[in-house]
Gaussian input, Z-matrix of N, CA and C with variables (Angstrom, degrees):
# hf/3-21g

backbone

0 1
 N
 C     1     B1
 C     2     B2     1     A1
 N     3     B3     2     A2     1     D1
 C     4     B4     3     A3     2     D2
 C     5     B5     4     A4     3     D3
 N     6     B6     5     A5     4     D4
 C     7     B7     6     A6     5     D5
 C     8     B8     7     A7     6     D6
 N     9     B9     8     A8     7     D7
 C    10    B10     9     A9     8     D8
 C    11    B11    10    A10     9     D9
 N    12    B12    11    A11    10    D10
 C    13    B13    12    A12    11    D11
 C    14    B14    13    A13    12    D12
 N    15    B15    14    A14    13    D13
 C    16    B16    15    A15    14    D14
 C    17    B17    16    A16    15    D15
 N    18    B18    17    A17    16    D16
 C    19    B19    18    A18    17    D17
 C    20    B20    19    A19    18    D18
 N    21    B21    20    A20    19    D19
 C    22    B22    21    A21    20    D20
 C    23    B23    22    A22    21    D21
 N    24    B24    23    A23    22    D22
 C    25    B25    24    A24    23    D23
 C    26    B26    25    A25    24    D24
 N    27    B27    26    A26    25    D25
 C    28    B28    27    A27    26    D26
 C    29    B29    28    A28    27    D27
 N    30    B30    29    A29    28    D28
 C    31    B31    30    A30    29    D29
 C    32    B32    31    A31    30    D30
 N    33    B33    32    A32    31    D31
 C    34    B34    33    A33    32    D32
 C    35    B35    34    A34    33    D33
 N    36    B36    35    A35    34    D34
 C    37    B37    36    A36    35    D35
 C    38    B38    37    A37    36    D36
 N    39    B39    38    A38    37    D37
 C    40    B40    39    A39    38    D38
 C    41    B41    40    A40    39    D39
 N    42    B42    41    A41    40    D40
 C    43    B43    42    A42    41    D41
 C    44    B44    43    A43    42    D42
 N    45    B45    44    A44    43    D43
 C    46    B46    45    A45    44    D44
 C    47    B47    46    A46    45    D45
 N    48    B48    47    A47    46    D46
 C    49    B49    48    A48    47    D47
 C    50    B50    49    A49    48    D48
 N    51    B51    50    A50    49    D49
 C    52    B52    51    A51    50    D50
 C    53    B53    52    A52    51    D51
 N    54    B54    53    A53    52    D52
 C    55    B55    54    A54    53    D53
 C    56    B56    55    A55    54    D54
 N    57    B57    56    A56    55    D55
 C    58    B58    57    A57    56    D56
 C    59    B59    58    A58    57    D57
 N    60    B60    59    A59    58    D58
 C    61    B61    60    A60    59    D59
 C    62    B62    61    A61    60    D60
 N    63    B63    62    A62    61    D61
 C    64    B64    63    A63    62    D62
 C    65    B65    64    A64    63    D63
 N    66    B66    65    A65    64    D64
 C    67    B67    66    A66    65    D65
 C    68    B68    67    A67    66    D66
 N    69    B69    68    A68    67    D67
 C    70    B70    69    A69    68    D68
 C    71    B71    70    A70    69    D69
 N    72    B72    71    A71    70    D70
 C    73    B73    72    A72    71    D71
 C    74    B74    73    A73    72    D72
 N    75    B75    74    A74    73    D73
 C    76    B76    75    A75    74    D74
 C    77    B77    76    A76    75    D75
 N    78    B78    77    A77    76    D76
 C    79    B79    78    A78    77    D77
 C    80    B80    79    A79    78    D78
 N    81    B81    80    A80    79    D79
 C    82    B82    81    A81    80    D80
 C    83    B83    82    A82    81    D81
 N    84    B84    83    A83    82    D82
 C    85    B85    84    A84    83    D83
 C    86    B86    85    A85    84    D84
 N    87    B87    86    A86    85    D85
 C    88    B88    87    A87    86    D86
 C    89    B89    88    A88    87    D87
 N    90    B90    89    A89    88    D88
 C    91    B91    90    A90    89    D89
 C    92    B92    91    A91    90    D90
 N    93    B93    92    A92    91    D91
 C    94    B94    93    A93    92    D92
 C    95    B95    94    A94    93    D93
 N    96    B96    95    A95    94    D94
 C    97    B97    96    A96    95    D95
 C    98    B98    97    A97    96    D96
 N    99    B99    98    A98    97    D97
 C   100   B100    99    A99    98    D98
 C   101   B101   100   A100    99    D99
 N   102   B102   101   A101   100   D100
 C   103   B103   102   A102   101   D101
 C   104   B104   103   A103   102   D102
 N   105   B105   104   A104   103   D103
 C   106   B106   105   A105   104   D104
 C   107   B107   106   A106   105   D105
 N   108   B108   107   A107   106   D106
 C   109   B109   108   A108   107   D107
 C   110   B110   109   A109   108   D108
 N   111   B111   110   A110   109   D109
 C   112   B112   111   A111   110   D110
 C   113   B113   112   A112   111   D111
 N   114   B114   113   A113   112   D112
 C   115   B115   114   A114   113   D113
 C   116   B116   115   A115   114   D114
 N   117   B117   116   A116   115   D115
 C   118   B118   117   A117   116   D116
 C   119   B119   118   A118   117   D117
 N   120   B120   119   A119   118   D118
 C   121   B121   120   A120   119   D119
 C   122   B122   121   A121   120   D120
 N   123   B123   122   A122   121   D121
 C   124   B124   123   A123   122   D122
 C   125   B125   124   A124   123   D123
 N   126   B126   125   A125   124   D124
 C   127   B127   126   A126   125   D125
 C   128   B128   127   A127   126   D126
 N   129   B129   128   A128   127   D127
 C   130   B130   129   A129   128   D128
 C   131   B131   130   A130   129   D129
 N   132   B132   131   A131   130   D130
 C   133   B133   132   A132   131   D131
 C   134   B134   133   A133   132   D132
 N   135   B135   134   A134   133   D133
 C   136   B136   135   A135   134   D134
 C   137   B137   136   A136   135   D135
 N   138   B138   137   A137   136   D136
 C   139   B139   138   A138   137   D137
 C   140   B140   139   A139   138   D138
 N   141   B141   140   A140   139   D139
 C   142   B142   141   A141   140   D140
 C   143   B143   142   A142   141   D141
 N   144   B144   143   A143   142   D142
 C   145   B145   144   A144   143   D143
 C   146   B146   145   A145   144   D144
 N   147   B147   146   A146   145   D145
 C   148   B148   147   A147   146   D146
 C   149   B149   148   A148   147   D147
 N   150   B150   149   A149   148   D148
 C   151   B151   150   A150   149   D149
 C   152   B152   151   A151   150   D150
 N   153   B153   152   A152   151   D151
 C   154   B154   153   A153   152   D152
 C   155   B155   154   A154   153   D153
 N   156   B156   155   A155   154   D154
 C   157   B157   156   A156   155   D155
 C   158   B158   157   A157   156   D156
 N   159   B159   158   A158   157   D157
 C   160   B160   159   A159   158   D158
 C   161   B161   160   A160   159   D159
 N   162   B162   161   A161   160   D160
 C   163   B163   162   A162   161   D161
 C   164   B164   163   A163   162   D162
 N   165   B165   164   A164   163   D163
 C   166   B166   165   A165   164   D164
 C   167   B167   166   A166   165   D165
 N   168   B168   167   A167   166   D166
 C   169   B169   168   A168   167   D167
 C   170   B170   169   A169   168   D168
 N   171   B171   170   A170   169   D169
 C   172   B172   171   A171   170   D170
 C   173   B173   172   A172   171   D171
 N   174   B174   173   A173   172   D172
 C   175   B175   174   A174   173   D173
 C   176   B176   175   A175   174   D174
 N   177   B177   176   A176   175   D175
 C   178   B178   177   A177   176   D176
 C   179   B179   178   A178   177   D177
 N   180   B180   179   A179   178   D178
 C   181   B181   180   A180   179   D179
 C   182   B182   181   A181   180   D180
 N   183   B183   182   A182   181   D181
 C   184   B184   183   A183   182   D182
 C   185   B185   184   A184   183   D183
 N   186   B186   185   A185   184   D184
 C   187   B187   186   A186   185   D185
 C   188   B188   187   A187   186   D186
 N   189   B189   188   A188   187   D187
 C   190   B190   189   A189   188   D188
 C   191   B191   190   A190   189   D189
 N   192   B192   191   A191   190   D190
 C   193   B193   192   A192   191   D191
 C   194   B194   193   A193   192   D192
 N   195   B195   194   A194   193   D193
 C   196   B196   195   A195   194   D194
 C   197   B197   196   A196   195   D195
 N   198   B198   197   A197   196   D196
 C   199   B199   198   A198   197   D197
 C   200   B200   199   A199   198   D198
 N   201   B201   200   A200   199   D199
 C   202   B202   201   A201   200   D200
 C   203   B203   202   A202   201   D201
 N   204   B204   203   A203   202   D202
 C   205   B205   204   A204   203   D203
 C   206   B206   205   A205   204   D204
 N   207   B207   206   A206   205   D205
 C   208   B208   207   A207   206   D206
 C   209   B209   208   A208   207   D207
 N   210   B210   209   A209   208   D208
 C   211   B211   210   A210   209   D209
 C   212   B212   211   A211   210   D210
 N   213   B213   212   A212   211   D211
 C   214   B214   213   A213   212   D212
 C   215   B215   214   A214   213   D213
 N   216   B216   215   A215   214   D214
 C   217   B217   216   A216   215   D215
 C   218   B218   217   A217   216   D216
 N   219   B219   218   A218   217   D217
 C   220   B220   219   A219   218   D218
 C   221   B221   220   A220   219   D219
 N   222   B222   221   A221   220   D220
 C   223   B223   222   A222   221   D221
 C   224   B224   223   A223   222   D222
 N   225   B225   224   A224   223   D223
 C   226   B226   225   A225   224   D224
 C   227   B227   226   A226   225   D225
 N   228   B228   227   A227   226   D226
 C   229   B229   228   A228   227   D227
 C   230   B230   229   A229   228   D228
 N   231   B231   230   A230   229   D229
 C   232   B232   231   A231   230   D230
 C   233   B233   232   A232   231   D231
 N   234   B234   233   A233   232   D232
 C   235   B235   234   A234   233   D233
 C   236   B236   235   A235   234   D234
 N   237   B237   236   A236   235   D235
 C   238   B238   237   A237   236   D236
 C   239   B239   238   A238   237   D237
 N   240   B240   239   A239   238   D238
 C   241   B241   240   A240   239   D239
 C   242   B242   241   A241   240   D240
 N   243   B243   242   A242   241   D241
 C   244   B244   243   A243   242   D242
 C   245   B245   244   A244   243   D243
 N   246   B246   245   A245   244   D244
 C   247   B247   246   A246   245   D245
 C   248   B248   247   A247   246   D246
 N   249   B249   248   A248   247   D247
 C   250   B250   249   A249   248   D248
 C   251   B251   250   A250   249   D249
 N   252   B252   251   A251   250   D250
 C   253   B253   252   A252   251   D251
 C   254   B254   253   A253   252   D252
 N   255   B255   254   A254   253   D253
 C   256   B256   255   A255   254   D254
 C   257   B257   256   A256   255   D255
 N   258   B258   257   A257   256   D256
 C   259   B259   258   A258   257   D257
 C   260   B260   259   A259   258   D258
 N   261   B261   260   A260   259   D259
 C   262   B262   261   A261   260   D260
 C   263   B263   262   A262   261   D261
 N   264   B264   263   A263   262   D262
 C   265   B265   264   A264   263   D263
 C   266   B266   265   A265   264   D264
 N   267   B267   266   A266   265   D265
 C   268   B268   267   A267   266   D266
 C   269   B269   268   A268   267   D267
 N   270   B270   269   A269   268   D268
 C   271   B271   270   A270   269   D269
 C   272   B272   271   A271   270   D270
 N   273   B273   272   A272   271   D271
 C   274   B274   273   A273   272   D272
 C   275   B275   274   A274   273   D273
 N   276   B276   275   A275   274   D274
 C   277   B277   276   A276   275   D275
 C   278   B278   277   A277   276   D276
 N   279   B279   278   A278   277   D277
 C   280   B280   279   A279   278   D278
 C   281   B281   280   A280   279   D279
 N   282   B282   281   A281   280   D280
 C   283   B283   282   A282   281   D281
 C   284   B284   283   A283   282   D282
 N   285   B285   284   A284   283   D283
 C   286   B286   285   A285   284   D284
 C   287   B287   286   A286   285   D285
 N   288   B288   287   A287   286   D286
 C   289   B289   288   A288   287   D287
 C   290   B290   289   A289   288   D288
 N   291   B291   290   A290   289   D289
 C   292   B292   291   A291   290   D290
 C   293   B293   292   A292   291   D291
 N   294   B294   293   A293   292   D292
 C   295   B295   294   A294   293   D293
 C   296   B296   295   A295   294   D294
 N   297   B297   296   A296   295   D295
 C   298   B298   297   A297   296   D296
 C   299   B299   298   A298   297   D297
 N   300   B300   299   A299   298   D298
 C   301   B301   300   A300   299   D299
 C   302   B302   301   A301   300   D300
 N   303   B303   302   A302   301   D301
 C   304   B304   303   A303   302   D302
 C   305   B305   304   A304   303   D303
 N   306   B306   305   A305   304   D304
 C   307   B307   306   A306   305   D305
 C   308   B308   307   A307   306   D306
 N   309   B309   308   A308   307   D307
 C   310   B310   309   A309   308   D308
 C   311   B311   310   A310   309   D309
 N   312   B312   311   A311   310   D310
 C   313   B313   312   A312   311   D311
 C   314   B314   313   A313   312   D312
 N   315   B315   314   A314   313   D313
 C   316   B316   315   A315   314   D314
 C   317   B317   316   A316   315   D315
 N   318   B318   317   A317   316   D316
 C   319   B319   318   A318   317   D317
 C   320   B320   319   A319   318   D318
 N   321   B321   320   A320   319   D319
 C   322   B322   321   A321   320   D320
 C   323   B323   322   A322   321   D321
 N   324   B324   323   A323   322   D322
 C   325   B325   324   A324   323   D323
 C   326   B326   325   A325   324   D324
 N   327   B327   326   A326   325   D325
 C   328   B328   327   A327   326   D326
 C   329   B329   328   A328   327   D327

   B1=1.4399
   B2=1.5158
   B3=1.3845
   B4=1.3958
   B5=1.4989
   B6=1.3397
   B7=1.4611
   B8=1.4896
   B9=1.3185
   B10=1.4764
   B11=1.5350
   B12=1.2916
   B13=1.4732
   B14=1.5033
   B15=1.3250
   B16=1.4282
   B17=1.5048
   B18=1.3484
   B19=1.4421
   B20=1.5634
   B21=1.3306
   B22=1.4615
   B23=1.5041
   B24=1.3308
   B25=1.4491
   B26=1.5024
   B27=1.3753
   B28=1.4028
   B29=1.5267
   B30=1.2923
   B31=1.4522
   B32=1.5713
   B33=1.3306
   B34=1.4536
   B35=1.5677
   B36=1.3469
   B37=1.4296
   B38=1.5428
   B39=1.3383
   B40=1.4355
   B41=1.5662
   B42=1.3369
   B43=1.4483
   B44=1.5349
   B45=1.3325
   B46=1.4667
   B47=1.5733
   B48=1.3201
   B49=1.4648
   B50=1.4830
   B51=1.3279
   B52=1.4482
   B53=1.5659
   B54=1.2827
   B55=1.5042
   B56=1.4962
   B57=1.3815
   B58=1.4212
   B59=1.5124
   B60=1.3058
   B61=1.4749
   B62=1.5155
   B63=1.3514
   B64=1.4800
   B65=1.5429
   B66=1.3121
   B67=1.4145
   B68=1.5770
   B69=1.3492
   B70=1.4738
   B71=1.5215
   B72=1.3243
   B73=1.4469
   B74=1.5421
   B75=1.3542
   B76=1.3958
   B77=1.5495
   B78=1.3393
   B79=1.4534
   B80=1.5145
   B81=1.3279
   B82=1.4667
   B83=1.5635
   B84=1.3259
   B85=1.4559
   B86=1.4993
   B87=1.3194
   B88=1.4723
   B89=1.5116
   B90=1.3402
   B91=1.5018
   B92=1.5237
   B93=1.3146
   B94=1.4256
   B95=1.5201
   B96=1.3020
   B97=1.4644
   B98=1.5069
   B99=1.3507
   B100=1.4134
   B101=1.5098
   B102=1.2981
   B103=1.4986
   B104=1.4785
   B105=1.2979
   B106=1.4530
   B107=1.5628
   B108=1.3101
   B109=1.4987
   B110=1.4765
   B111=1.3794
   B112=1.4158
   B113=1.5033
   B114=1.3139
   B115=1.4523
   B116=1.5196
   B117=1.3229
   B118=1.4522
   B119=1.5272
   B120=1.3019
   B121=1.4294
   B122=1.5282
   B123=1.3148
   B124=1.4873
   B125=1.5043
   B126=1.3353
   B127=1.4051
   B128=1.5492
   B129=1.3224
   B130=1.4437
   B131=1.5355
   B132=1.3252
   B133=1.4498
   B134=1.5622
   B135=1.3388
   B136=1.5306
   B137=1.5866
   B138=1.3355
   B139=1.4503
   B140=1.5147
   B141=1.3376
   B142=1.4793
   B143=1.5645
   B144=1.3216
   B145=1.4597
   B146=1.4833
   B147=1.3235
   B148=1.4477
   B149=1.5354
   B150=1.3841
   B151=1.4408
   B152=1.5367
   B153=1.3244
   B154=1.4765
   B155=1.5510
   B156=1.2494
   B157=1.5186
   B158=1.4749
   B159=1.3208
   B160=1.4605
   B161=1.5141
   B162=1.3637
   B163=1.4553
   B164=1.4979
   B165=1.3477
   B166=1.4586
   B167=1.5037
   B168=1.3053
   B169=1.4357
   B170=1.4973
   B171=1.3002
   B172=1.4908
   B173=1.5231
   B174=1.3238
   B175=1.4161
   B176=1.5126
   B177=1.3493
   B178=1.4402
   B179=1.5114
   B180=1.3366
   B181=1.4700
   B182=1.5230
   B183=1.3057
   B184=1.4669
   B185=1.5272
   B186=1.3026
   B187=1.4699
   B188=1.5651
   B189=1.3183
   B190=1.4784
   B191=1.5489
   B192=1.3074
   B193=1.4485
   B194=1.5563
   B195=1.3481
   B196=1.4546
   B197=1.5368
   B198=1.3458
   B199=1.4595
   B200=1.4986
   B201=1.3599
   B202=1.4757
   B203=1.5232
   B204=1.3326
   B205=1.4262
   B206=1.5388
   B207=1.3062
   B208=1.4629
   B209=1.5539
   B210=1.3244
   B211=1.5064
   B212=1.5497
   B213=1.3180
   B214=1.4634
   B215=1.4887
   B216=1.3417
   B217=1.4270
   B218=1.5688
   B219=1.3412
   B220=1.4581
   B221=1.4996
   B222=1.3553
   B223=1.5164
   B224=1.5193
   B225=1.3082
   B226=1.4811
   B227=1.4824
   B228=1.3105
   B229=1.5041
   B230=1.5523
   B231=1.2909
   B232=1.4725
   B233=1.4694
   B234=1.3456
   B235=1.4971
   B236=1.5267
   B237=1.2920
   B238=1.5327
   B239=1.5374
   B240=1.3471
   B241=1.4521
   B242=1.5448
   B243=1.3296
   B244=1.5066
   B245=1.5234
   B246=1.3342
   B247=1.4676
   B248=1.5725
   B249=1.2918
   B250=1.5064
   B251=1.5336
   B252=1.3555
   B253=1.4409
   B254=1.5211
   B255=1.3298
   B256=1.4768
   B257=1.5449
   B258=1.3512
   B259=1.3985
   B260=1.5100
   B261=1.2965
   B262=1.5281
   B263=1.4630
   B264=1.3545
   B265=1.4903
   B266=1.5269
   B267=1.3104
   B268=1.4741
   B269=1.5381
   B270=1.2984
   B271=1.4807
   B272=1.5141
   B273=1.3461
   B274=1.4733
   B275=1.5102
   B276=1.2892
   B277=1.4667
   B278=1.5162
   B279=1.2861
   B280=1.4848
   B281=1.5220
   B282=1.3015
   B283=1.4341
   B284=1.5466
   B285=1.3332
   B286=1.4624
   B287=1.5222
   B288=1.3195
   B289=1.4454
   B290=1.5461
   B291=1.3152
   B292=1.4984
   B293=1.4776
   B294=1.3478
   B295=1.4341
   B296=1.5108
   B297=1.3735
   B298=1.4431
   B299=1.5648
   B300=1.3600
   B301=1.4173
   B302=1.5383
   B303=1.3374
   B304=1.4062
   B305=1.4664
   B306=1.3281
   B307=1.4809
   B308=1.4991
   B309=1.2972
   B310=1.4640
   B311=1.5472
   B312=1.3215
   B313=1.4749
   B314=1.5145
   B315=1.2888
   B316=1.4630
   B317=1.5453
   B318=1.2812
   B319=1.4540
   B320=1.4827
   B321=1.3136
   B322=1.4765
   B323=1.5247
   B324=1.2859
   B325=1.4670
   B326=1.5193
   B327=1.3325
   B328=1.4577
   B329=1.4831
   A1=105.45
   A2=116.63
   A3=120.81
   A4=114.47
   A5=113.39
   A6=117.15
   A7=110.50
   A8=116.40
   A9=123.28
   A10=106.50
   A11=115.45
   A12=123.10
   A13=109.21
   A14=117.66
   A15=124.18
   A16=112.37
   A17=115.57
   A18=121.98
   A19=102.33
   A20=113.52
   A21=115.88
   A22=110.78
   A23=117.30
   A24=123.27
   A25=108.91
   A26=118.25
   A27=121.66
   A28=109.37
   A29=117.92
   A30=121.95
   A31=109.39
   A32=114.83
   A33=117.88
   A34=106.73
   A35=112.14
   A36=119.87
   A37=108.17
   A38=117.83
   A39=123.81
   A40=108.15
   A41=114.91
   A42=120.15
   A43=110.80
   A44=114.93
   A45=121.89
   A46=114.57
   A47=113.14
   A48=116.78
   A49=110.65
   A50=116.30
   A51=119.35
   A52=106.79
   A53=116.67
   A54=120.23
   A55=112.74
   A56=117.59
   A57=120.65
   A58=110.81
   A59=118.76
   A60=121.39
   A61=111.06
   A62=117.17
   A63=119.77
   A64=111.44
   A65=117.61
   A66=122.45
   A67=109.21
   A68=114.70
   A69=118.31
   A70=111.06
   A71=117.20
   A72=118.15
   A73=113.03
   A74=117.27
   A75=121.63
   A76=114.06
   A77=114.13
   A78=116.90
   A79=114.26
   A80=116.37
   A81=120.20
   A82=111.55
   A83=115.95
   A84=120.79
   A85=111.14
   A86=121.00
   A87=122.05
   A88=112.52
   A89=115.93
   A90=120.20
   A91=110.35
   A92=118.81
   A93=122.89
   A94=113.55
   A95=118.35
   A96=124.55
   A97=110.08
   A98=117.19
   A99=121.26
   A100=112.43
   A101=116.63
   A102=118.02
   A103=113.27
   A104=119.92
   A105=121.43
   A106=111.01
   A107=118.64
   A108=121.44
   A109=110.06
   A110=116.32
   A111=123.49
   A112=107.75
   A113=117.10
   A114=123.23
   A115=107.09
   A116=116.42
   A117=123.02
   A118=111.14
   A119=118.63
   A120=120.28
   A121=111.84
   A122=116.89
   A123=121.15
   A124=111.00
   A125=119.97
   A126=122.77
   A127=112.62
   A128=115.36
   A129=120.99
   A130=108.31
   A131=115.61
   A132=122.15
   A133=106.39
   A134=111.51
   A135=119.70
   A136=105.55
   A137=113.72
   A138=118.93
   A139=106.40
   A140=114.65
   A141=118.57
   A142=108.16
   A143=113.21
   A144=116.73
   A145=117.90
   A146=117.36
   A147=121.52
   A148=114.34
   A149=113.16
   A150=122.84
   A151=113.17
   A152=114.86
   A153=118.25
   A154=107.73
   A155=119.43
   A156=123.67
   A157=109.18
   A158=115.12
   A159=123.02
   A160=108.95
   A161=115.55
   A162=122.58
   A163=108.73
   A164=113.44
   A165=119.93
   A166=105.06
   A167=117.40
   A168=125.40
   A169=112.57
   A170=116.89
   A171=117.92
   A172=110.08
   A173=114.06
   A174=123.37
   A175=105.84
   A176=116.64
   A177=124.22
   A178=105.74
   A179=117.63
   A180=122.50
   A181=107.63
   A182=117.29
   A183=120.91
   A184=109.63
   A185=115.37
   A186=122.20
   A187=109.39
   A188=114.18
   A189=116.89
   A190=113.35
   A191=117.94
   A192=121.49
   A193=114.15
   A194=116.55
   A195=119.63
   A196=111.40
   A197=115.86
   A198=119.29
   A199=111.49
   A200=113.77
   A201=118.77
   A202=112.39
   A203=117.19
   A204=120.62
   A205=114.07
   A206=116.17
   A207=118.37
   A208=111.37
   A209=116.60
   A210=121.01
   A211=107.21
   A212=119.59
   A213=120.89
   A214=110.32
   A215=117.76
   A216=120.99
   A217=111.59
   A218=115.10
   A219=120.12
   A220=111.66
   A221=114.51
   A222=119.80
   A223=110.89
   A224=116.30
   A225=120.25
   A226=110.71
   A227=117.02
   A228=121.09
   A229=109.25
   A230=117.86
   A231=120.34
   A232=110.29
   A233=117.99
   A234=122.06
   A235=112.38
   A236=112.93
   A237=117.46
   A238=109.35
   A239=116.46
   A240=117.01
   A241=111.06
   A242=117.33
   A243=120.16
   A244=109.75
   A245=116.66
   A246=119.36
   A247=109.15
   A248=113.77
   A249=116.39
   A250=113.14
   A251=117.02
   A252=120.91
   A253=111.77
   A254=114.78
   A255=119.74
   A256=107.62
   A257=120.33
   A258=125.68
   A259=112.70
   A260=114.02
   A261=121.54
   A262=111.37
   A263=114.44
   A264=120.17
   A265=111.48
   A266=115.29
   A267=119.70
   A268=108.55
   A269=115.52
   A270=120.89
   A271=107.64
   A272=112.37
   A273=117.13
   A274=112.29
   A275=119.22
   A276=122.44
   A277=110.34
   A278=115.05
   A279=120.96
   A280=107.68
   A281=118.22
   A282=118.47
   A283=111.38
   A284=112.85
   A285=118.54
   A286=107.08
   A287=117.87
   A288=124.19
   A289=107.55
   A290=111.87
   A291=119.90
   A292=107.28
   A293=117.20
   A294=120.39
   A295=109.25
   A296=115.15
   A297=118.92
   A298=109.62
   A299=114.83
   A300=119.36
   A301=114.31
   A302=116.57
   A303=122.72
   A304=115.11
   A305=118.34
   A306=121.23
   A307=112.53
   A308=115.12
   A309=119.82
   A310=106.25
   A311=114.49
   A312=118.82
   A313=110.23
   A314=115.97
   A315=121.14
   A316=109.18
   A317=116.77
   A318=120.06
   A319=110.17
   A320=117.57
   A321=121.58
   A322=113.27
   A323=119.95
   A324=123.30
   A325=108.91
   A326=113.82
   A327=117.30
   A328=109.78
   D1=138.98
   D2=179.96
   D3=-88.34
   D4=167.93
   D5=179.23
   D6=-102.67
   D7=163.09
   D8=170.12
   D9=-111.33
   D10=144.39
   D11=-179.64
   D12=-108.79
   D13=130.66
   D14=177.00
   D15=-119.50
   D16=148.56
   D17=169.44
   D18=-107.24
   D19=122.10
   D20=-174.94
   D21=-122.80
   D22=134.27
   D23=174.87
   D24=-112.09
   D25=120.41
   D26=176.39
   D27=-109.70
   D28=135.78
   D29=-174.42
   D30=-123.22
   D31=150.42
   D32=178.16
   D33=-168.11
   D34=-176.01
   D35=-179.25
   D36=-128.17
   D37=136.93
   D38=175.39
   D39=-63.36
   D40=145.58
   D41=-179.10
   D42=-129.79
   D43=130.05
   D44=172.41
   D45=51.41
   D46=52.78
   D47=176.17
   D48=-76.08
   D49=133.53
   D50=178.64
   D51=-92.39
   D52=178.11
   D53=-175.45
   D54=-61.85
   D55=-38.64
   D56=-179.23
   D57=-67.73
   D58=-42.68
   D59=177.89
   D60=-64.66
   D61=-42.12
   D62=176.48
   D63=-59.94
   D64=-41.19
   D65=-177.60
   D66=-66.87
   D67=-42.64
   D68=-179.80
   D69=-65.26
   D70=-43.46
   D71=-179.35
   D72=-69.57
   D73=-36.95
   D74=175.91
   D75=-65.75
   D76=-32.85
   D77=-179.43
   D78=-64.85
   D79=-21.79
   D80=-179.25
   D81=-121.10
   D82=16.00
   D83=-173.92
   D84=-60.18
   D85=-34.73
   D86=179.89
   D87=-63.07
   D88=-30.93
   D89=178.55
   D90=-75.92
   D91=-16.72
   D92=-177.22
   D93=-110.55
   D94=17.81
   D95=175.90
   D96=-60.97
   D97=144.47
   D98=-179.55
   D99=-57.00
   D100=-32.04
   D101=178.97
   D102=-67.76
   D103=-18.18
   D104=177.73
   D105=-98.45
   D106=0.51
   D107=179.46
   D108=-67.53
   D109=138.36
   D110=178.66
   D111=-142.11
   D112=154.96
   D113=175.01
   D114=-83.49
   D115=112.24
   D116=179.37
   D117=-129.54
   D118=163.76
   D119=178.57
   D120=-65.62
   D121=-37.75
   D122=179.27
   D123=-78.86
   D124=-25.57
   D125=178.72
   D126=98.78
   D127=147.94
   D128=-179.02
   D129=-124.82
   D130=124.24
   D131=179.96
   D132=-95.28
   D133=132.72
   D134=-175.30
   D135=-130.91
   D136=136.91
   D137=174.90
   D138=-163.46
   D139=165.65
   D140=-179.32
   D141=-108.08
   D142=-179.45
   D143=-176.82
   D144=-73.86
   D145=-6.29
   D146=171.39
   D147=-69.37
   D148=-23.23
   D149=-179.35
   D150=53.69
   D151=39.48
   D152=174.84
   D153=-101.15
   D154=-67.28
   D155=-174.91
   D156=-103.28
   D157=156.63
   D158=175.65
   D159=-141.82
   D160=162.80
   D161=169.63
   D162=-134.40
   D163=152.39
   D164=-178.55
   D165=-132.48
   D166=122.73
   D167=-178.10
   D168=-110.83
   D169=129.92
   D170=-179.67
   D171=-152.25
   D172=166.12
   D173=176.80
   D174=-107.28
   D175=132.29
   D176=-178.13
   D177=-122.48
   D178=130.91
   D179=173.10
   D180=-114.79
   D181=131.93
   D182=178.39
   D183=-149.95
   D184=161.22
   D185=-176.75
   D186=-58.66
   D187=149.60
   D188=-178.28
   D189=-61.83
   D190=-28.00
   D191=-179.47
   D192=-76.54
   D193=-8.65
   D194=177.69
   D195=-78.78
   D196=145.42
   D197=178.17
   D198=-68.01
   D199=149.72
   D200=178.65
   D201=-57.78
   D202=-37.21
   D203=177.67
   D204=-60.07
   D205=-24.08
   D206=-179.75
   D207=-67.00
   D208=-25.42
   D209=176.87
   D210=-69.79
   D211=-37.21
   D212=177.53
   D213=-67.04
   D214=-41.33
   D215=178.29
   D216=-60.68
   D217=-43.87
   D218=179.90
   D219=-64.05
   D220=-42.13
   D221=179.04
   D222=-65.92
   D223=-38.61
   D224=179.99
   D225=-65.55
   D226=-39.11
   D227=175.69
   D228=-63.03
   D229=-41.03
   D230=178.55
   D231=-65.11
   D232=-40.38
   D233=178.75
   D234=-63.73
   D235=-43.17
   D236=179.61
   D237=-64.88
   D238=-40.69
   D239=179.55
   D240=-66.70
   D241=-39.99
   D242=179.28
   D243=-60.87
   D244=-40.19
   D245=-177.64
   D246=-74.24
   D247=-40.56
   D248=177.11
   D249=-60.85
   D250=-35.04
   D251=175.54
   D252=-61.06
   D253=-28.62
   D254=-177.64
   D255=-92.86
   D256=-3.90
   D257=179.67
   D258=74.15
   D259=30.27
   D260=-175.95
   D261=-111.81
   D262=135.21
   D263=176.47
   D264=-95.22
   D265=158.74
   D266=-177.78
   D267=-146.14
   D268=166.24
   D269=175.32
   D270=-86.74
   D271=-169.00
   D272=179.81
   D273=-58.82
   D274=139.09
   D275=-179.59
   D276=-93.59
   D277=149.98
   D278=172.82
   D279=-131.15
   D280=147.23
   D281=-174.48
   D282=-145.66
   D283=160.16
   D284=173.91
   D285=-133.69
   D286=141.51
   D287=-178.49
   D288=-121.79
   D289=139.64
   D290=174.61
   D291=-125.89
   D292=127.41
   D293=177.98
   D294=-76.66
   D295=125.12
   D296=177.43
   D297=-66.42
   D298=-31.33
   D299=-178.63
   D300=-65.90
   D301=-22.21
   D302=179.08
   D303=-93.92
   D304=-4.98
   D305=-179.51
   D306=-71.98
   D307=135.91
   D308=178.65
   D309=-101.02
   D310=128.40
   D311=176.13
   D312=-100.83
   D313=118.05
   D314=177.75
   D315=-86.29
   D316=108.56
   D317=177.76
   D318=-89.92
   D319=140.32
   D320=178.13
   D321=-62.37
   D322=138.52
   D323=179.27
   D324=-82.39
   D325=143.56
   D326=-179.54
   D327=-115.85

């Protein structure tokens, strides 16, 4: 059985950041700019210097018989783990998944 590939964006809001967490996030904020965000297997965390909202972009591969919403759940788990690794709390996450297999590529005519 083959897999389906999804690009998933998970969004949330940072919660109760203390001064040390703020300093740590701000120290690497340029590396987490939205313009640097990419869909990767490990995931990419993006936020701005206001340290309010964030997004997490990742690629999820799952069996064809799995529901599309399962990709969002998997990506949300990855986002939660990435934030927990940084010692950062967040509010409820929301996500959207797009199947790469369903994307139509419009090629220019020659």
